[in-house]
C-alpha positions as CSV (number, residue, x, y, z in Angstrom):
1,M,-9.5,13.9,5.8
2,S,-10.7,10.2,4.4
3,T,-9.2,8.0,1.5
4,P,-10.8,4.8,0.1
5,W,-7.1,3.2,1.0
6,L,-7.1,4.7,4.9
7,P,-10.3,5.1,7.0
8,P,-9.6,8.6,9.3
9,E,-9.0,5.9,12.5
10,Q,-5.8,4.6,10.4
11,L,-4.6,8.0,9.5
12,A,-5.1,9.1,12.8
13,A,-2.7,5.9,14.5
14,L,-0.4,6.4,11.4
15,A,0.2,10.2,11.8
16,P,2.2,10.0,14.8
17,E,4.7,7.6,13.6
18,L,5.2,9.3,10.3
19,Q,5.9,12.5,12.4
20,A,8.7,10.6,14.3
21,Y,10.0,9.9,11.2
22,L,10.4,12.8,9.5
23,A,11.8,14.5,12.5
24,R,14.2,11.9,13.1
25,E,15.4,11.6,9.4
26,F,14.7,14.9,8.1
27,D,14.9,16.9,11.4
28,V,10.9,18.2,9.7
29,E,8.4,19.2,12.2
30,L,4.9,18.1,10.9
31,G,1.7,18.6,12.4
32,G,-0.8,16.5,12.6
33,F,-3.4,17.4,10.3
34,D,-0.5,17.9,8.4
35,A,0.7,14.7,8.5
36,Q,-2.5,13.0,8.1
37,F,-2.8,14.6,4.7
38,V,0.5,13.6,3.3
39,L,-0.3,10.1,4.7
40,G,-3.7,10.5,2.7
41,F,-2.2,11.9,-0.5
42,V,0.5,8.7,-0.6
43,A,-2.1,6.5,-0.3
44,D,-3.9,8.1,-2.7
45,K,-1.3,7.8,-5.2
46,V,0.4,4.5,-4.0
47,A,-2.0,1.7,-3.1
48,P,-3.9,1.6,-6.8
49,L,0.2,0.9,-7.8
50,A,0.5,-1.9,-5.3
51,C,-2.8,-3.0,-5.3
52,K,-2.0,-3.5,-9.4
53,R,0.8,-5.4,-8.8
54,G,-0.6,-7.6,-6.4
55,V,-3.3,-8.9,-8.6
56,T,-1.1,-9.1,-11.4
57,E,1.7,-10.9,-9.9
58,R,-1.0,-13.3,-8.4
59,F,-3.1,-13.8,-11.6
60,E,0.5,-14.8,-13.1
61,R,1.1,-17.5,-10.4
62,L,-2.6,-18.8,-10.7
63,Q,-1.7,-18.9,-15.0
64,D,1.1,-20.6,-13.9
65,D,-0.6,-23.2,-11.8
66,L,-3.3,-23.6,-14.6
67,W,-0.7,-24.8,-17.4
68,Q,0.6,-27.4,-14.6
69,L,-2.7,-28.6,-14.9
70,E,-2.9,-28.4,-18.1
71,L,0.2,-30.3,-18.9
72,P,0.0,-34.2,-19.8
73,S,1.2,-36.5,-17.4
74,G,3.7,-38.3,-19.4
75,K,1.4,-41.5,-19.6
């Protein structure tokens, strides 16, 4: 499984963490492939939203900075 948000190496590295979390919190056992599939699915659904939010927040801060530059200095 691959996703544009996480390369296969990162999916493989994160899978054991997801497996441990699900086992500890929900008493659910998930195989390595299934864990990678779930991570890929979540990344594909969540990453675009998080990315858009980050870009929007940064754009708003840049707009604020530009307004500060345009304000008269009071002289």
